[in-house]
C-alpha positions in Angstrom: 26.4 27.5 120.6 25.0 24.0 120.7 24.8 24.2 124.5 22.9 27.5 124.4 20.4 26.3 121.8 19.9 23.0 123.7 19.2 25.0 126.9 16.8 27.3 125.0 15.0 24.3 123.6 14.9 22.8 127.1 13.3 25.9 128.5 10.7 25.9 125.7 9.8 22.3 126.4 9.5 23.1 130.2 7.1 26.0 129.4 5.0 23.7 127.1 5.0 21.1 129.8 3.6 23.6 132.4 1.0 24.9 129.9 -0.2 21.3 129.2 -0.4 20.5 132.9 -2.6 23.6 133.4 -4.9 22.6 130.5 -5.1 19.1 131.9 -6.2 20.4 135.4 -8.7 22.6 133.7 -10.2 19.7 131.8 -10.3 17.5 134.9 -12.1 20.3 136.7 -14.7 20.7 133.9 -15.2 16.9 133.8 -15.8 16.7 137.6 -18.2 19.7 137.5 -20.2 18.0 134.7 -20.4 14.8 136.7 -21.5 16.7 139.8 -24.2 18.6 137.8 -25.4 15.4 136.4 -25.7 13.7 139.8 -27.2 16.8 141.4 -29.8 17.2 138.7 -30.8 13.5 139.0 -31.2 13.9 142.8 -33.1 17.2 142.4 -35.5 15.8 139.8 -35.7 12.6 141.8 -36.9 14.6 144.9 -39.7 16.3 143.1 -40.7 13.1 141.2 -39.3 13.9 137.8 -36.4 12.3 135.9 -33.7 14.0 133.8 -34.5 14.2 130.2 -32.7 11.5 128.3 -31.4 14.0 125.8 -29.7 16.0 128.6 -28.1 12.8 129.9 -26.8 11.9 126.4 -25.5 15.5 125.9 -23.7 15.4 129.3 -22.3 11.9 128.5 -21.1 13.2 125.1 -19.4 16.2 126.8 -17.8 13.9 129.3 -16.5 11.6 126.5 -15.2 14.6 124.6 -13.4 15.9 127.7 -12.0 12.5 128.3 -10.7 12.4 124.7 -9.2 15.8 125.1 -7.7 14.7 128.4 -6.1 11.7 126.6 -4.7 13.9 123.9 -3.2 16.3 126.4 -1.8 13.4 128.3 -0.1 12.2 125.1 1.2 15.7 124.4 2.5 15.9 128.0 4.3 12.5 127.6 5.9 13.7 124.4 6.9 17.0 126.0 8.5 15.1 128.9 10.4 12.9 126.4 11.5 16.0 124.5 12.7 17.6 127.8 14.7 14.4 128.6 16.2 14.4 125.1 17.2 18.0 125.4 18.7 17.4 128.8 20.7 14.6 127.3 21.9 16.9 124.5 22.9 19.5 127.0 24.8 16.9 129.1 26.6 15.6 125.9 27.5 19.1 124.8 29.0 19.9 128.2 31.0 16.6 128.1 32.2 17.4 124.6 33.2 20.8 125.7 35.3 19.4 128.6 36.8 16.7 126.3 37.9 19.4 123.7 39.3 21.6 126.5 41.4 18.7 127.8 42.6 18.0 124.2 43.6 21.7 123.8 45.5 21.5 127.2 47.3 18.4 126.0 48.1 20.0 122.7 49.5 23.1 124.4 51.6 20.9 126.8 53.0 18.9 123.8 53.7 22.1 121.8 55.6 23.7 124.7 57.6 20.5 125.3 58.5 20.3 121.5 59.5 24.0 121.5 61.8 23.3 124.4 63.3 20.2 122.7 63.7 22.1 119.5 65.5 24.9 121.2 67.8 22.4 123.0 68.5 20.7 119.6 69.4 24.0 118.0 71.8 24.8 120.8 73.3 21.3 120.6 73.7 21.6 116.8 75.3 25.0 117.2 77.8 23.5 119.7 78.5 20.6 117.4 79.2 22.9 114.5 81.6 24.9 116.7 83.5 21.7 117.5 83.6 20.7 113.9 84.9 24.2 113.0 87.7 23.7 115.5 88.5 20.3 113.9 88.7 21.8 110.4 92.2 23.2 111.3 93.4 19.6 112.0 92.8 18.4 108.4 95.0 19.2 105.3 93.5 20.4 102.1 93.3 16.8 100.5 91.5 15.5 103.6 89.1 18.5 103.5 88.4 17.9 99.8 87.7 14.2 100.5 85.3 15.3 103.3 83.6 17.8 101.0 83.2 15.1 98.4 82.0 12.2 100.6 80.4 14.0 103.5 79.1 17.3 102.2 76.9 17.9 105.3 79.9 17.5 107.7 82.0 19.7 105.5 79.3 22.4 105.4 78.9 22.1 109.2 82.6 22.6 109.6 82.5 25.8 107.6 79.5 27.0 109.6 81.2 26.1 112.8 84.4 28.0 111.7 82.2 31.0 110.9 80.5 30.8 114.3 83.9 30.6 116.0 85.0 33.7 114.1 81.8 35.6 115.2 82.2 34.6 118.8 85.9 35.6 118.8 85.1 39.0 117.2 82.2 39.7 119.6 84.5 39.1 122.6 87.2 41.3 121.1 89.8 38.6 120.8 90.4 38.5 117.1 91.1 41.0 114.4 89.2 39.1 111.8 90.6 37.0 109.0 
């Protein structure tokens, strides 16, 4: 969204820049025509022995000054438009870099997530196998020892019970046992 708005703004600034350049050319042309008219009229009147009226000269000079002032304003606007275009170009570049950075971050997060899922599954499998082993070991202890385990190591005792249950399920699913 930031990229598209920056691109739109960039296009607007380019259009403004083209318009200002056209206006600048138009003013330059008007200024040159006024100067040519002024010189031609002086020569024409000089040929027939007359001089240009001072008021006409002053009016032409005032027009030239006004056109030069307008030309200067347009040049300033053109400079500002160029700066705006460069700023927008920088914003577009930054937005594209940010987009690439976040894409890489998402790729890294996906890779990490997949690796953690795999590790978690491996740990679940390993835990299940350990519980089975503990379930097998439960038969090796007498009731006093099992009670001591239950009292001092409740997690191990619980894992032994779960392991014993897992072993019963496996035996039943393979058709080896009749159940207990």
